[in-house]
C-alpha positions in Angstrom: 55.2 49.2 126.0 55.4 46.1 123.8 57.8 45.9 120.9 55.0 46.0 118.4 53.5 49.1 119.9 56.9 50.7 120.2 57.4 50.2 116.4 53.9 51.7 115.8 54.8 54.7 118.0 58.0 55.2 116.0 56.1 55.0 112.8 53.5 57.5 114.1 56.3 59.9 115.2 57.8 59.7 111.7 54.4 60.3 110.1 53.9 63.3 112.4 57.2 64.8 111.2 56.1 64.2 107.7 52.8 66.0 108.6 54.7 69.0 109.9 56.6 69.3 106.6 53.4 68.9 104.6 51.5 71.3 106.8 54.1 74.1 106.7 54.6 73.6 102.9 50.9 73.6 102.3 50.4 76.8 104.4 53.2 78.7 102.6 52.8 77.3 99.0 50.6 78.9 96.3 47.2 77.3 96.4 45.4 79.2 93.8 45.9 81.9 91.2 43.2 84.4 90.4 43.2 86.0 86.9 41.1 89.1 86.2 40.4 90.0 82.6 43.5 88.0 81.5 45.7 90.9 82.5 46.1 90.7 86.3 47.1 87.6 88.2 47.5 87.0 91.9 48.7 83.8 93.5 47.7 83.0 97.1 48.8 80.7 99.9 46.9 80.3 103.1 49.4 82.7 104.9 49.2 85.1 102.0 45.5 85.0 101.9 45.4 85.7 105.7 47.6 88.7 105.3 45.3 90.0 102.5 42.2 89.4 104.6 43.7 91.4 107.5 44.9 94.2 105.2 41.4 94.4 103.7 39.8 94.6 107.1 38.1 91.2 106.9 39.1 90.4 110.5 36.4 87.9 111.4 37.0 85.7 108.4 40.8 86.0 108.8 40.7 85.1 112.5 38.4 82.1 111.9 40.7 80.8 109.1 43.8 81.5 111.3 42.4 79.6 114.2 41.0 76.6 112.4 43.4 76.3 109.4 46.7 77.3 111.0 46.6 77.3 114.8 44.4 74.2 115.4 46.4 71.8 113.2 49.7 73.0 114.7 48.2 72.6 118.2 46.9 69.1 117.2 50.3 68.0 115.9 52.1 69.3 119.1 49.6 67.5 121.3 50.1 64.3 119.3 53.9 64.6 119.7 53.4 65.1 123.4 51.2 62.0 123.7 53.7 59.9 121.8 56.7 61.2 123.8 58.8 58.3 125.2 57.7 57.3 128.7 54.5 59.4 128.8 51.5 57.5 129.9 48.2 58.9 128.7 46.4 60.5 131.7 42.6 60.6 132.0 42.6 64.3 131.1 44.9 63.7 128.0 42.6 60.8 126.9 39.6 63.2 127.2 41.4 65.8 125.1 42.5 63.2 122.6 38.9 62.0 122.3 37.7 65.6 121.7 40.3 66.2 119.1 39.3 63.0 117.4 35.6 63.6 117.5 35.4 67.3 116.6 38.8 68.3 115.2 38.5 66.2 112.1 36.1 68.7 110.5 37.4 72.0 111.6 40.2 72.6 109.1 38.6 71.3 106.0 35.2 72.9 106.5 36.6 76.4 107.3 39.0 76.2 104.3 36.3 75.1 101.9 34.0 77.8 103.1 36.7 80.4 102.7 37.4 79.3 99.1 33.6 79.2 98.4 33.2 82.7 99.8 36.0 84.0 97.7 34.8 82.2 94.6 31.2 83.5 94.9 32.4 87.0 95.9 34.6 87.3 92.8 31.9 86.0 90.4 32.4 85.7 86.6 35.1 88.4 86.3 37.8 86.2 87.8 39.0 82.8 86.9 40.6 80.7 89.6 43.3 78.1 89.0 44.2 75.5 91.7 47.9 74.8 92.4 49.8 72.0 94.2 49.8 73.8 97.5 46.1 73.0 98.0 46.8 69.3 97.6 49.8 69.4 100.0 47.6 71.2 102.6 44.8 68.7 102.1 47.2 65.8 102.4 48.5 67.2 105.7 44.9 67.6 107.0 44.1 64.0 106.0 47.3 62.7 107.6 46.5 64.6 110.9 43.1 63.0 110.9 44.6 59.5 110.3 47.3 60.0 112.9 44.7 61.1 115.5 42.7 58.0 114.8 45.7 55.8 115.2 46.8 57.4 118.5 43.3 57.1 119.8 43.3 53.4 119.0 46.9 53.0 120.4 45.9 54.4 123.8 42.4 52.7 123.8 40.5 56.0 124.1 36.8 55.7 123.9 35.5 58.0 121.2 
């Protein structure tokens, strides 16, 4: 690898570490607070929301959110770390996976999360007010950073997408 591309790889590794911090913070931090009748307040993170969905028996929605908003981004970051590992050449199979991640993975997390928030908002109606917190922005930042890093790794390894 050339010196320029080695610097780029090191920068991408650093940004991946930052992504991990943002992703974990975003998953565990409060994203929204729901207030009912001005007396009852509940704050939720993605993880807390998943636990609530499982406890309420909403297994399908919980599993979809778990897969696309938690497991998929973690798998994507791990795969990108593996691709950027020193001395690893990108095989044809890895290039194919990288292309798939780049083409289809960019929409999975945001779409499912937005749909989940919309379902919750519509389901609760006028009796509940929802206040957005900083955890939502951290999570969104992690998602955008993962999309950016995937794009950069695809360009670095000259993957046709």
